[in-house]
Structures are given as structure tokens and as C-alpha cells.
All heavy atoms as an XYZ file, in Angstrom:
878
protein
N      17.221    -48.668    -30.810
C      16.156    -49.570    -31.198
C      16.708    -50.963    -31.420
O      17.712    -51.124    -32.092
C      15.458    -49.057    -32.488
C      14.277    -49.895    -32.867
C      13.564    -49.308    -34.085
O      13.958    -48.247    -34.600
N      12.522    -49.974    -34.547
N      16.034    -51.940    -30.839
C      16.515    -53.326    -30.962
C      15.978    -53.928    -32.270
O      14.797    -53.793    -32.565
C      16.054    -54.151    -29.766
C      16.449    -55.614    -29.927
C      16.611    -53.579    -28.480
N      16.859    -54.579    -32.992
C      16.455    -55.281    -34.201
C      16.904    -56.721    -34.113
O      17.918    -57.051    -33.511
C      17.047    -54.615    -35.442
C      16.453    -53.212    -35.686
C      16.970    -52.620    -36.966
O      18.081    -52.888    -37.381
N      16.126    -51.805    -37.610
N      16.116    -57.609    -34.731
C      16.410    -59.031    -34.740
C      16.478    -59.517    -36.172
O      15.718    -59.070    -37.009
C      15.313    -59.806    -34.040
C      15.125    -59.459    -32.566
C      14.289    -58.461    -32.191
C      15.817    -60.174    -31.583
C      14.106    -58.146    -30.834
C      15.629    -59.862    -30.253
C      14.807    -58.837    -29.871
N      17.351    -60.474    -36.391
C      17.377    -61.177    -37.682
C      17.181    -62.645    -37.345
O      18.057    -63.320    -36.786
C      18.700    -60.960    -38.435
C      18.699    -61.768    -39.720
C      18.907    -59.487    -38.720
N      15.998    -63.179    -37.664
C      15.667    -64.564    -37.408
C      15.802    -65.373    -38.661
O      15.457    -64.913    -39.766
C      14.219    -64.636    -36.874
C      14.014    -63.917    -35.586
C      12.547    -63.556    -35.331
O      11.931    -62.981    -36.241
O      12.024    -63.858    -34.235
N      16.248    -66.616    -38.513
C      16.387    -67.473    -39.662
C      16.267    -68.937    -39.237
O      16.316    -69.235    -38.033
C      17.743    -67.241    -40.350
O      18.800    -67.541    -39.457
N      16.138    -69.798    -40.224
C      16.108    -71.234    -39.954
C      14.740    -71.908    -40.035
O      14.689    -73.133    -39.967
N      13.714    -71.150    -40.179
C      12.389    -71.750    -40.317
C      12.201    -72.415    -41.658
O      13.045    -72.293    -42.557
N      11.111    -73.132    -41.812
C      10.849    -73.779    -43.058
C       9.871    -74.937    -42.912
O       9.221    -75.086    -41.894
N       9.839    -75.758    -43.961
C       8.943    -76.923    -43.980
C       9.774    -78.167    -43.688
O      10.855    -78.384    -44.307
C       8.292    -77.061    -45.338
C       7.493    -78.316    -45.619
C       6.260    -78.393    -44.681
C       7.051    -78.352    -47.083
N       9.324    -78.983    -42.760
C      10.038    -80.213    -42.383
C       9.016    -81.322    -42.160
O       7.871    -81.048    -41.733
C      10.924    -79.977    -41.151
C      10.084    -79.630    -39.944
C      11.849    -81.128    -40.885
N       9.414    -82.533    -42.399
C       8.536    -83.677    -42.155
C       8.525    -84.031    -40.660
O       9.454    -83.736    -39.946
C       8.995    -84.887    -42.974
C       8.855    -84.734    -44.458
C       9.185    -86.024    -45.200
O       9.834    -86.900    -44.677
N       8.712    -86.125    -46.445
N       7.446    -84.632    -40.214
C       7.379    -85.101    -38.820
C       8.602    -85.980    -38.499
O       8.999    -86.800    -39.303
C       6.086    -85.887    -38.739
C       5.230    -85.276    -39.798
C       6.157    -84.877    -40.915
N       9.171    -85.742    -37.318
C      10.362    -86.470    -36.921
C      11.657    -85.757    -37.306
O      12.731    -86.162    -36.874
N      11.559    -84.754    -38.133
C      12.731    -84.015    -38.592
C      13.215    -82.965    -37.610
O      12.708    -82.839    -36.498
N      14.244    -82.249    -38.038
C      14.896    -81.242    -37.177
C      15.024    -79.919    -37.921
O      15.160    -79.893    -39.149
C      16.288    -81.732    -36.749
O      16.211    -82.901    -35.983
N      15.027    -78.859    -37.117
C      15.355    -77.533    -37.635
C      16.136    -76.814    -36.548
O      15.953    -77.080    -35.338
C      14.079    -76.702    -37.933
C      13.327    -77.041    -39.233
C      12.013    -76.212    -39.282
C      14.140    -76.778    -40.452
N      16.919    -75.868    -36.972
C      17.647    -74.984    -36.048
C      17.310    -73.534    -36.327
O      17.621    -73.056    -37.427
C      19.155    -75.200    -36.106
C      19.930    -74.485    -35.008
C      21.399    -74.499    -35.308
N      22.189    -74.101    -34.128
C      23.394    -73.531    -34.234
N      23.944    -73.281    -35.435
N      24.073    -73.218    -33.136
N      16.685    -72.873    -35.394
C      16.366    -71.464    -35.535
C      17.502    -70.660    -34.972
O      18.105    -70.991    -33.937
C      15.078    -71.101    -34.816
C      13.832    -71.909    -35.227
C      12.610    -71.352    -34.482
C      13.593    -71.863    -36.713
N      17.794    -69.516    -35.630
C      18.816    -68.612    -35.181
C      18.231    -67.207    -35.078
O      17.364    -66.857    -35.866
C      20.000    -68.605    -36.133
O      20.599    -69.876    -36.232
N      18.742    -66.456    -34.144
C      18.293    -65.071    -33.962
C      19.481    -64.223    -33.550
O      20.142    -64.497    -32.537
C      17.199    -65.010    -32.908
S      16.705    -63.341    -32.443
N      19.752    -63.226    -34.383
C      20.812    -62.253    -34.068
C      20.137    -60.987    -33.591
O      19.251    -60.466    -34.278
C      21.700    -61.978    -35.283
C      22.818    -61.028    -35.008
C      23.704    -60.780    -36.223
O      23.373    -61.253    -37.343
O      24.750    -60.119    -36.066
N      20.565    -60.496    -32.450
C      19.925    -59.315    -31.843
C      20.911    -58.163    -31.753
O      22.052    -58.349    -31.266
C      19.426    -59.655    -30.456
N      20.477    -57.028    -32.151
C      21.318    -55.834    -32.104
C      21.078    -55.140    -30.762
O      20.391    -54.121    -30.676
C      20.975    -54.896    -33.255
O      19.653    -54.435    -33.144
N      21.664    -55.733    -29.696
C      21.489    -55.215    -28.342
C      22.883    -54.898    -27.833
O      23.780    -55.725    -27.921
C      20.820    -56.256    -27.447
C      19.442    -56.643    -28.010
C      20.673    -55.741    -26.016
C      18.764    -57.743    -27.210
N      23.003    -53.730    -27.203
C      24.334    -53.306    -26.782
C      24.880    -54.154    -25.671
O      26.078    -54.439    -25.650
C      24.283    -51.827    -26.358
O      23.355    -51.661    -25.298
N      24.078    -54.569    -24.709
C      24.540    -55.426    -23.626
C      23.812    -56.757    -23.671
O      23.005    -57.104    -22.782
C      24.352    -54.736    -22.241
C      24.846    -53.277    -22.291
C      25.109    -55.486    -21.187
C      24.613    -52.511    -21.040
N      24.027    -57.467    -24.719
C      23.290    -58.700    -25.019
C      23.332    -59.676    -23.863
O      22.351    -60.286    -23.483
C      23.850    -59.366    -26.281
C      23.212    -60.655    -26.675
C      22.068    -60.642    -27.498
C      23.678    -61.862    -26.234
C      21.460    -61.837    -27.857
C      23.102    -63.047    -26.589
C      21.970    -63.052    -27.409
N      24.505    -59.792    -23.269
C      24.700    -60.791    -22.193
C      23.833    -60.518    -20.962
O      23.594    -61.445    -20.168
C      26.173    -60.826    -21.781
O      26.566    -59.566    -21.287
N      23.302    -59.340    -20.830
C      22.492    -59.023    -19.663
C      21.026    -59.335    -19.835
O      20.266    -59.276    -18.875
C      22.621    -57.520    -19.359
N      20.664    -59.738    -21.026
C      19.264    -60.003    -21.362
C      18.895    -61.477    -21.229
O      19.704    -62.356    -21.506
C      18.927    -59.572    -22.790
C      18.754    -58.063    -22.932
C      19.828    -57.200    -22.869
C      17.481    -57.563    -23.140
C      19.654    -55.858    -23.006
C      17.293    -56.178    -23.276
C      18.401    -55.354    -23.209
O      18.212    -53.997    -23.340
N      17.667    -61.711    -20.759
C      17.044    -63.012    -20.952
C      16.630    -63.086    -22.419
O      15.978    -62.174    -22.937
C      15.830    -63.182    -20.063
O      16.261    -63.308    -18.702
C      15.020    -64.420    -20.415
N      16.964    -64.173    -23.072
C      16.632    -64.396    -24.473
C      15.686    -65.610    -24.551
O      15.788    -66.554    -23.781
C      17.863    -64.650    -25.316
C      18.824    -63.519    -25.322
S      18.181    -61.974    -25.978
C      17.785    -62.458    -27.658
N      14.779    -65.539    -25.498
C      13.838    -66.682    -25.593
C      13.189    -66.798    -26.917
O      13.381    -65.952    -27.815
N      12.431    -67.837    -27.001
C      11.603    -68.125    -28.212
C      10.193    -68.414    -27.759
O       9.952    -69.160    -26.779
C      12.127    -69.326    -28.958
C      13.457    -69.169    -29.600
C      14.685    -69.420    -29.043
C      13.708    -68.662    -30.926
N      15.700    -69.124    -29.949
C      15.101    -68.629    -31.108
C      12.890    -68.225    -31.974
C      15.705    -68.229    -32.291
C      13.524    -67.795    -33.148
C      14.879    -67.816    -33.320
N       9.266    -67.771    -28.434
C       7.847    -68.097    -28.232
C       7.283    -68.492    -29.594
O       7.938    -68.274    -30.635
C       7.095    -66.892    -27.661
O       7.449    -66.676    -26.327
N       6.085    -69.019    -29.598
C       5.470    -69.387    -30.856
C       3.966    -69.144    -30.817
O       3.364    -69.095    -29.728
C       5.731    -70.869    -31.182
C       5.074    -71.856    -30.255
C       5.490    -73.281    -30.557
N       4.853    -74.257    -29.692
C       5.166    -75.550    -29.657
N       6.120    -76.027    -30.468
N       4.555    -76.354    -28.831
N       3.424    -68.973    -31.989
C       1.979    -68.744    -32.104
C       1.453    -69.514    -33.283
O       1.845    -69.246    -34.435
C       1.628    -67.267    -32.240
C       0.140    -66.997    -32.166
C      -0.161    -65.530    -31.972
O       0.658    -64.651    -32.170
N      -1.398    -65.258    -31.491
N       0.592    -70.470    -33.024
C      -0.064    -71.218    -34.078
C      -1.360    -70.524    -34.457
O      -1.900    -69.703    -33.698
C      -0.361    -72.640    -33.584
N      -1.848    -70.828    -35.630
C      -3.078    -70.212    -36.130
C      -4.229    -70.508    -35.160
O      -4.452    -71.650    -34.801
C      -3.396    -70.702    -37.541
C      -4.758    -70.192    -37.998
C      -2.328    -70.317    -38.526
N      -4.900    -69.462    -34.745
C      -6.042    -69.626    -33.863
C      -5.690    -69.874    -32.407
O      -6.614    -70.116    -31.606
N      -4.446    -69.769    -32.045
C      -4.010    -70.006    -30.669
C      -3.259    -68.793    -30.127
O      -2.754    -67.959    -30.897
C      -3.148    -71.255    -30.594
C      -3.874    -72.538    -30.948
C      -3.006    -73.768    -30.697
C      -3.762    -75.051    -30.987
N      -2.905    -76.259    -30.736
N      -3.140    -68.743    -28.808
C      -2.380    -67.684    -28.178
C      -0.887    -67.950    -28.295
O      -0.456    -69.103    -28.417
C      -2.782    -67.571    -26.706
C      -4.178    -67.043    -26.478
C      -4.463    -66.770    -24.994
O      -3.931    -67.474    -24.140
N      -5.258    -65.770    -24.728
N      -0.125    -66.887    -28.252
C       1.313    -67.043    -28.234
C       1.740    -67.698    -26.936
O       1.225    -67.389    -25.850
C       1.970    -65.672    -28.368
C       3.515    -65.762    -28.609
C       4.098    -64.388    -28.876
N       3.583    -63.810    -30.105
C       4.088    -62.691    -30.653
N       5.108    -62.107    -30.130
N       3.558    -62.173    -31.761
N       2.696    -68.645    -27.028
C       3.139    -69.365    -25.868
C       4.666    -69.420    -25.817
O       5.332    -69.432    -26.857
C       2.586    -70.817    -25.890
C       3.056    -71.642    -27.046
C       2.616    -73.097    -26.955
O       2.004    -73.515    -25.917
O       2.855    -73.845    -27.909
N       5.186    -69.456    -24.604
C       6.616    -69.595    -24.423
C       7.071    -70.984    -24.860
O       6.440    -71.954    -24.513
C       6.994    -69.415    -22.952
C       8.449    -69.693    -22.582
C       9.390    -68.641    -23.178
C       8.624    -69.827    -21.083
N       8.148    -71.036    -25.628
C       8.752    -72.306    -25.983
C       9.964    -72.582    -25.095
O      10.080    -73.620    -24.502
C       9.181    -72.282    -27.479
C       9.926    -73.569    -27.844
C       7.966    -72.069    -28.390
N      10.867    -71.572    -25.024
C      12.074    -71.777    -24.243
C      12.697    -70.416    -23.996
O      12.532    -69.496    -24.768
C      13.074    -72.684    -24.964
N      13.437    -70.325    -22.847
C      14.157    -69.102    -22.581
C      15.433    -69.460    -21.837
O      15.548    -70.486    -21.201
C      13.340    -68.083    -21.798
C      12.931    -68.547    -20.400
C      12.304    -67.388    -19.638
N      11.773    -67.843    -18.348
C      10.501    -67.932    -18.067
N       9.575    -67.579    -18.970
N      10.128    -68.332    -16.898
N      16.386    -68.530    -21.938
C      17.678    -68.705    -21.269
C      18.035    -67.352    -20.651
O      18.057    -66.340    -21.350
C      18.745    -69.238    -22.234
C      20.092    -69.365    -21.511
C      18.878    -68.379    -23.502
C      21.122    -70.131    -22.343
N      18.266    -67.341    -19.380
C      18.584    -66.099    -18.685
C      20.039    -65.709    -18.893
O      20.843    -66.465    -19.475
C      18.319    -66.233    -17.175
O      19.314    -67.105    -16.621
C      16.949    -66.722    -16.901
N      20.379    -64.501    -18.440
C      21.748    -64.046    -18.540
C      22.700    -64.979    -17.756
O      23.873    -65.108    -18.120
C      21.862    -62.613    -18.024
O      21.440    -62.529    -16.669
N      22.204    -65.615    -16.751
C      23.025    -66.530    -15.962
C      23.015    -67.957    -16.477
O      23.672    -68.836    -15.898
N      22.235    -68.223    -17.538
C      22.203    -69.529    -18.153
C      21.120    -70.460    -17.704
O      21.100    -71.634    -18.066
N      20.181    -69.956    -16.881
C      19.068    -70.797    -16.429
C      18.136    -71.007    -17.603
O      17.749    -70.079    -18.305
C      18.325    -70.100    -15.276
O      19.219    -69.908    -14.194
C      17.163    -70.959    -14.837
N      17.748    -72.279    -17.770
C      16.909    -72.669    -18.903
C      15.484    -72.950    -18.440
O      15.287    -73.524    -17.375
C      17.482    -73.901    -19.549
C      18.956    -73.874    -19.992
C      19.395    -75.213    -20.560
C      19.153    -72.791    -21.002
N      14.538    -72.599    -19.290
C      13.144    -72.930    -19.041
C      12.558    -73.417    -20.384
O      12.819    -72.796    -21.434
C      12.350    -71.695    -18.568
O      12.910    -71.218    -17.360
C      10.882    -72.059    -18.343
N      11.791    -74.503    -20.281
C      11.156    -75.038    -21.497
C       9.664    -75.285    -21.225
O       9.257    -75.655    -20.131
C      11.764    -76.375    -21.885
C      13.201    -76.302    -22.360
C      14.259    -76.565    -21.507
C      13.472    -75.962    -23.676
C      15.569    -76.475    -21.907
C      14.792    -75.891    -24.123
C      15.831    -76.167    -23.220
O      17.155    -76.065    -23.674
N       8.886    -75.133    -22.291
C       7.488    -75.577    -22.207
C       7.462    -77.088    -22.077
O       8.312    -77.764    -22.670
C       6.745    -75.129    -23.450
N       6.496    -77.604    -21.356
C       6.412    -79.058    -21.174
C       6.317    -79.764    -22.523
O       6.865    -80.887    -22.677
C       5.185    -79.418    -20.313
C       5.352    -79.028    -18.857
O       6.515    -78.820    -18.429
O       4.358    -78.950    -18.152
N       5.671    -79.158    -23.450
C       5.439    -79.807    -24.770
C       6.680    -80.005    -25.579
O       6.711    -80.769    -26.543
C       4.394    -79.018    -25.569
O       4.870    -77.686    -25.786
N       7.799    -79.286    -25.206
C       9.011    -79.376    -26.023
C      10.184    -79.969    -25.243
O      11.271    -80.157    -25.804
C       9.414    -78.012    -26.622
C       8.226    -77.405    -27.385
C       9.921    -77.075    -25.581
N      10.013    -80.229    -23.952
C      11.076    -80.755    -23.135
C      11.594    -82.045    -23.723
O      10.818    -82.943    -24.101
C      10.627    -80.981    -21.710
C      10.528    -79.716    -20.889
C      10.048    -79.998    -19.462
C       9.924    -78.709    -18.652
N       9.395    -78.982    -17.286
N      12.917    -82.181    -23.787
C      13.523    -83.353    -24.338
C      13.678    -83.357    -25.837
O      14.357    -84.213    -26.402
N      13.070    -82.401    -26.493
C      13.123    -82.329    -27.952
C      13.829    -81.044    -28.435
O      14.524    -81.058    -29.438
C      11.715    -82.394    -28.578
C      10.956    -83.641    -28.252
C       9.652    -83.763    -29.041
N       8.721    -82.669    -28.725
C       8.241    -81.812    -29.623
N       8.625    -81.925    -30.911
N       7.387    -80.836    -29.272
N      13.603    -79.935    -27.732
C      14.157    -78.654    -28.115
C      15.267    -78.256    -27.152
O      15.203    -78.542    -25.948
C      13.083    -77.560    -28.064
C      12.021    -77.683    -29.150
C      11.875    -78.794    -29.925
C      11.141    -76.614    -29.311
C      10.886    -78.876    -30.885
C      10.143    -76.672    -30.294
C      10.022    -77.815    -31.067
N      16.259    -77.533    -27.695
C      17.365    -77.021    -26.862
C      17.628    -75.565    -27.233
O      17.853    -75.264    -28.409
C      18.616    -77.868    -27.081
O      18.377    -79.226    -26.747
C      19.745    -77.321    -26.177
N      17.587    -74.692    -26.215
C      17.925    -73.300    -26.456
C      19.359    -73.081    -26.020
O      19.851    -73.662    -25.039
C      16.946    -72.382    -25.698
C      17.192    -70.916    -26.113
C      17.071    -72.538    -24.184
C      16.128    -69.943    -25.596
N      20.068    -72.199    -26.760
C      21.413    -71.851    -26.402
C      21.701    -70.429    -26.854
O      20.933    -69.873    -27.636
C      22.431    -72.828    -27.023
O      22.345    -72.812    -28.443
N      22.772    -69.876    -26.355
C      23.131    -68.492    -26.716
C      24.634    -68.371    -26.866
O      25.403    -69.124    -26.245
C      22.617    -67.518    -25.682
C      23.252    -67.620    -24.298
C      22.488    -66.795    -23.253
N      22.598    -65.382    -23.512
C      21.786    -64.473    -22.982
N      20.826    -64.809    -22.151
N      21.931    -63.181    -23.282
N      25.014    -67.414    -27.699
C      26.411    -67.059    -27.911
C      26.521    -65.559    -27.692
O      26.153    -64.781    -28.572
C      26.884    -67.462    -29.305
C      28.362    -67.217    -29.523
O      28.931    -66.311    -28.916
O      28.940    -67.932    -30.369
N      26.952    -65.189    -26.511
C      26.961    -63.744    -26.164
C      27.936    -62.948    -27.037
O      27.686    -61.773    -27.342
C      27.318    -63.550    -24.711
C      26.200    -64.017    -23.767
O      25.042    -64.059    -24.167
N      26.549    -64.379    -22.554
N      29.020    -63.537    -27.419
C      30.017    -62.838    -28.235
C      29.424    -62.495    -29.622
O      29.739    -61.444    -30.194
C      31.255    -63.698    -28.405
N      28.600    -63.384    -30.134
C      27.967    -63.175    -31.449
C      26.584    -62.510    -31.346
O      25.974    -62.217    -32.354
C      27.869    -64.490    -32.209
C      29.201    -65.099    -32.563
C      29.007    -66.404    -33.324
C      30.318    -67.022    -33.713
N      30.134    -68.302    -34.451
N      26.118    -62.328    -30.124
C      24.756    -61.779    -29.881
C      23.706    -62.659    -30.589
O      22.814    -62.106    -31.246
C      24.673    -60.329    -30.302
C      25.624    -59.450    -29.533
C      25.434    -57.983    -29.865
C      26.378    -57.106    -29.025
N      26.208    -55.667    -29.285
N      23.852    -63.936    -30.405
C      22.958    -64.885    -31.055
C      22.272    -65.773    -30.020
O      22.848    -66.120    -28.985
C      23.746    -65.781    -32.011
C      24.440    -65.093    -33.154
S      23.309    -64.598    -34.462
C      22.800    -66.203    -35.116
N      21.029    -66.162    -30.350
C      20.320    -67.168    -29.583
C      19.812    -68.198    -30.599
O      19.406    -67.861    -31.697
C      19.194    -66.594    -28.733
C      18.160    -65.920    -29.557
C      18.590    -67.655    -27.836
N      19.847    -69.469    -30.200
C      19.488    -70.586    -31.074
C      18.408    -71.430    -30.433
O      18.307    -71.526    -29.216
C      20.723    -71.425    -31.367
C      21.933    -70.711    -31.856
C      22.948    -70.299    -30.975
C      22.043    -70.370    -33.213
C      24.065    -69.620    -31.454
C      23.170    -69.670    -33.656
C      24.145    -69.310    -32.790
O      25.272    -68.610    -33.247
N      17.663    -72.088    -31.298
C      16.695    -73.064    -30.848
C      16.835    -74.290    -31.722
O      16.464    -74.277    -32.909
C      15.280    -72.550    -30.919
C      14.203    -73.493    -30.309
C      14.399    -73.577    -28.784
C      12.797    -73.004    -30.622
N      17.424    -75.346    -31.193
C      17.555    -76.620    -31.904
C      16.271    -77.409    -31.626
O      15.939    -77.699    -30.482
C      18.771    -77.406    -31.413
C      18.945    -78.748    -32.072
C      19.231    -78.667    -33.525
O      20.047    -77.837    -33.967
N      18.573    -79.486    -34.343
N      15.600    -77.785    -32.695
C      14.315    -78.456    -32.584
C      14.442    -79.836    -33.235
O      14.692    -79.927    -34.435
C      13.209    -77.647    -33.236
C      13.107    -76.235    -32.735
S      11.674    -75.330    -33.403
C      12.145    -75.240    -35.105
N      14.300    -80.883    -32.444
C      14.359    -82.251    -32.918
C      13.034    -82.941    -32.733
O      12.179    -82.497    -31.977
C      15.469    -83.018    -32.184
C      16.851    -82.392    -32.345
O      17.172    -81.847    -33.425
N      17.678    -82.528    -31.337
N      12.873    -84.067    -33.403
C      11.651    -84.878    -33.306
C      10.405    -84.011    -33.450
O       9.470    -84.087    -32.667
C      11.634    -85.584    -31.933
O      12.765    -86.434    -31.777
N      10.397    -83.200    -34.477
C       9.325    -82.249    -34.695
C       8.001    -82.965    -34.985
O       7.953    -84.016    -35.637
C       9.672    -81.288    -35.810
C      10.653    -80.179    -35.392
C      11.316    -79.563    -36.600
C       9.933    -79.121    -34.581
N       6.936    -82.322    -34.470
C       5.611    -82.874    -34.631
C       4.716    -81.848    -35.363
O       4.999    -80.640    -35.312
C       4.974    -83.132    -33.226
C       5.793    -84.039    -32.371
C       5.183    -84.113    -30.975
C       6.006    -84.987    -30.044
N       5.406    -85.038    -28.669
N       3.636    -82.296    -35.965
C       2.727    -81.334    -36.620
C       2.241    -80.240    -35.649
O       2.058    -79.093    -36.071
C       1.571    -82.205    -37.093
C       2.242    -83.569    -37.368
C       3.253    -83.696    -36.287
N       2.104    -80.555    -34.377
C       1.676    -79.578    -33.396
C       2.715    -78.498    -33.135
O       2.407    -77.487    -32.515
C       1.351    -80.263    -32.038
C      -0.005    -80.987    -32.056
O      -0.754    -80.798    -33.059
O      -0.281    -81.725    -31.128
N       3.909    -78.677    -33.616
C       4.958    -77.646    -33.496
C       4.826    -76.574    -34.571
O       5.543    -75.587    -34.548
C       6.342    -78.272    -33.587
C       6.625    -79.195    -32.404
O       6.272    -78.855    -31.247
O       7.211    -80.287    -32.635
N       3.938    -76.788    -35.502
C       3.719    -75.785    -36.585
C       3.248    -74.483    -36.004
O       2.254    -74.433    -35.278
C       2.675    -76.327    -37.607
O       3.215    -77.493    -38.236
C       2.357    -75.258    -38.635
N       3.974    -73.416    -36.300
C       3.651    -72.096    -35.737
C       4.653    -71.087    -36.337
O       5.621    -71.434    -36.963
C       3.778    -72.125    -34.231
N       4.370    -69.819    -36.037
C       5.355    -68.775    -36.233
C       6.168    -68.659    -34.958
O       5.591    -68.516    -33.872
C       4.700    -67.431    -36.605
C       5.791    -66.366    -36.741
C       3.881    -67.549    -37.849
N       7.473    -68.772    -35.080
C       8.367    -68.692    -33.922
C       8.969    -67.299    -33.813
O       9.540    -66.808    -34.808
C       9.443    -69.779    -34.026
C       8.897    -71.143    -33.713
C       8.018    -71.783    -34.556
C       9.288    -71.811    -32.564
C       7.514    -73.055    -34.289
C       8.782    -73.079    -32.243
C       7.890    -73.679    -33.123
O       7.407    -74.941    -32.828
N       8.929    -66.746    -32.631
C       9.418    -65.384    -32.391
C      10.571    -65.405    -31.387
O      10.481    -66.011    -30.324
C       8.304    -64.524    -31.812
C       7.117    -64.332    -32.724
C       6.021    -65.176    -32.681
C       7.068    -63.275    -33.622
C       4.930    -65.020    -33.476
C       5.962    -63.086    -34.453
C       4.913    -63.966    -34.352
O       3.823    -63.794    -35.191
N      11.581    -64.699    -31.754
C      12.700    -64.477    -30.829
C      12.379    -63.253    -29.986
O      11.761    -62.288    -30.473
C      13.976    -64.210    -31.657
S      15.426    -63.738    -30.748
N      12.752    -63.272    -28.717
C      12.538    -62.081    -27.882
C      13.700    -61.875    -26.930
O      14.443    -62.806    -26.632
C      11.197    -62.149    -27.155
C      11.161    -63.073    -26.003
C      11.549    -62.675    -24.710
C      10.710    -64.397    -26.151
C      11.492    -63.555    -23.644
C      10.652    -65.262    -25.082
C      11.040    -64.837    -23.808
O      10.988    -65.704    -22.743
N      13.791    -60.630    -26.458
C      14.819    -60.258    -25.494
C      14.114    -59.495    -24.375
O      13.227    -58.675    -24.652
C      15.873    -59.398    -26.131
N      14.514    -59.759    -23.137
C      13.839    -59.099    -22.037
C      14.868    -58.732    -20.962
O      15.715    -59.540    -20.578
C      12.790    -60.020    -21.423
C      12.010    -59.337    -20.305
C      10.882    -60.242    -19.815
N      11.429    -61.399    -19.157
C      10.884    -62.629    -19.272
N       9.865    -62.842    -20.080
N      11.425    -63.658    -18.654
N      14.769    -57.474    -20.569
C      15.541    -57.054    -19.396
C      14.608    -56.094    -18.651
O      13.724    -56.549    -17.956
C      16.852    -56.389    -19.822
C      17.813    -56.107    -18.706
C      19.058    -55.339    -19.155
N      19.929    -55.070    -18.042
C      20.920    -54.191    -18.124
N      21.155    -53.553    -19.225
N      21.672    -53.949    -17.070
N      14.768    -54.837    -18.767
C      13.834    -53.880    -18.219
C      12.611    -53.741    -19.131
O      11.501    -53.513    -18.685
C      14.500    -52.519    -18.004
C      15.704    -52.522    -17.072
C      16.324    -51.121    -17.001
C      15.319    -52.999    -15.689
N      12.864    -53.896    -20.426
C      11.793    -53.872    -21.429
C      11.861    -55.177    -22.210
O      12.805    -55.949    -22.067
C      11.960    -52.695    -22.391
O      11.899    -51.473    -21.695
N      10.852    -55.402    -23.021
C      10.785    -56.624    -23.832
C      10.730    -56.254    -25.304
O       9.997    -55.357    -25.692
C       9.565    -57.440    -23.429
C       9.582    -58.876    -23.900
C       8.535    -59.705    -23.189
O       7.387    -59.711    -23.662
O       8.860    -60.349    -22.138
N      11.486    -56.995    -26.101
C      11.572    -56.718    -27.523
C      11.352    -58.043    -28.291
O      11.801    -59.112    -27.853
C      12.942    -56.160    -27.902
C      13.335    -54.953    -27.085
C      14.093    -55.089    -25.916
C      12.931    -53.685    -27.464
C      14.441    -53.980    -25.165
C      13.283    -52.565    -26.690
C      14.038    -52.744    -25.571
O      14.363    -51.610    -24.807
N      10.652    -57.905    -29.422
C      10.265    -59.086    -30.190
C      10.722    -59.013    -31.638
O      10.718    -57.931    -32.253
C       8.750    -59.237    -30.186
C       8.204    -59.569    -28.860
C       7.900    -58.734    -27.840
C       7.895    -60.898    -28.381
N       7.423    -59.412    -26.746
C       7.429    -60.748    -27.061
C       8.007    -62.147    -28.931
C       7.047    -61.849    -26.291
C       7.609    -63.253    -28.185
C       7.146    -63.089    -26.863
N      11.140    -60.158    -32.181
C      11.410    -60.236    -33.611
C      10.147    -60.363    -34.404
O       9.034    -60.431    -33.869
N      10.292    -60.418    -35.716
C       9.125    -60.493    -36.605
C       8.624    -61.901    -36.834
O       7.543    -62.083    -37.384
C       9.453    -59.813    -37.951
C       9.689    -58.330    -37.802
C       9.722    -57.627    -39.149
O       9.975    -58.243    -40.171
N       9.500    -56.330    -39.120
N       9.385    -62.859    -36.434
C       8.928    -64.268    -36.518
C       9.395    -65.000    -37.739
O       9.675    -64.406    -38.779
N       9.513    -66.320    -37.589
C       9.864    -67.176    -38.721
C       8.910    -68.384    -38.686
O       8.648    -68.951    -37.627
C      11.353    -67.618    -38.653
O      11.675    -68.401    -39.788
C      11.643    -68.419    -37.384
N       8.402    -68.729    -39.853
C       7.419    -69.818    -39.906
C       8.075    -71.176    -39.880
O       9.049    -71.458    -40.584
C       6.604    -69.688    -41.235
C       5.610    -70.806    -41.469
C       4.409    -70.730    -40.517
O       3.869    -69.659    -40.308
N       4.040    -71.858    -39.943
N       7.529    -72.041    -39.023
C       7.932    -73.453    -38.980
C       6.687    -74.282    -39.306
O       5.664    -74.135    -38.611
C       8.480    -73.837    -37.602
C       8.711    -75.339    -37.508
C       9.795    -73.072    -37.351
N       6.787    -75.123    -40.315
C       5.691    -75.974    -40.683
C       6.157    -77.416    -40.667
O       7.154    -77.763    -41.335
C       5.176    -75.616    -42.091
O       4.755    -74.252    -42.103
C       4.001    -76.512    -42.483
N       5.466    -78.244    -39.896
C       5.793    -79.639    -39.786
C       4.655    -80.437    -40.453
O       3.543    -80.490    -39.918
C       5.988    -80.085    -38.328
C       6.428    -81.556    -38.275
C       6.970    -79.162    -37.621
N       4.950    -81.016    -41.564
C       3.913    -81.704    -42.347
C       4.544    -82.708    -43.293
O       5.666    -82.518    -43.780
C       3.090    -80.693    -43.163
O       2.162    -81.317    -43.979
N       3.823    -83.797    -43.509
C       4.282    -84.785    -44.481
C       3.680    -84.490    -45.857
O       3.961    -85.232    -46.821
C       3.911    -86.198    -44.018
O       2.538    -86.255    -43.771
């Protein structure tokens, strides 16, 4: 069973930064595509960023140039560095892993407000 430990969420002012971290208990972590999605109140869950096992990066248009996803296969960690945060970035952020199946973390709240 895959388990995730997500951290780094919180309250930040507009223009601020946060770094989300996700540790995944996956036996062959390096073989998985890892990513972050988010869900705001009243909206559908949307992809924020993902990184494949080969290092290919994908970002939502709304976060390009502001967010950076990275991974550390040795530590089984995936990170999301979020800069220039906006109120529209407020959401619950979920870490996920995908290979043959897809697994999701429980989410961490990010609130951008003055």
C-alpha cells in the first residue's frame, strides 16, 4: 500500500512563496510519474505539475514561470516550489504517483490571502 507524507502548506500573503514536499513509500519510486494537483472550493481537481521518471516536466498554464516541480529519487521525495503566489492558488494540493496505477495523498491546504 502506497502512503504519502505531505508537508509545507499554510497561509501566505500574495506574492509570497511556499515549498510543498511529499514523501512516498513506493518501492520503485524512480519508475513513477510524480505530480501535484489541486482542488479549490467549488472547482474540479486540476493538474498543477508533474515530472516523469525520465524527468519530463509538465505545468498548468496558470503556474508556468512561478512553480517548479522536482524530485529526489534517493529520498523518494517530490517537491513543488511555489513563488509569486496569488489568491487564485488557494486550494488543497495533492501529491500523486502514477505508473500502472495511480495513488493520491491526503492533501495539504495552501491559502494565499492578505
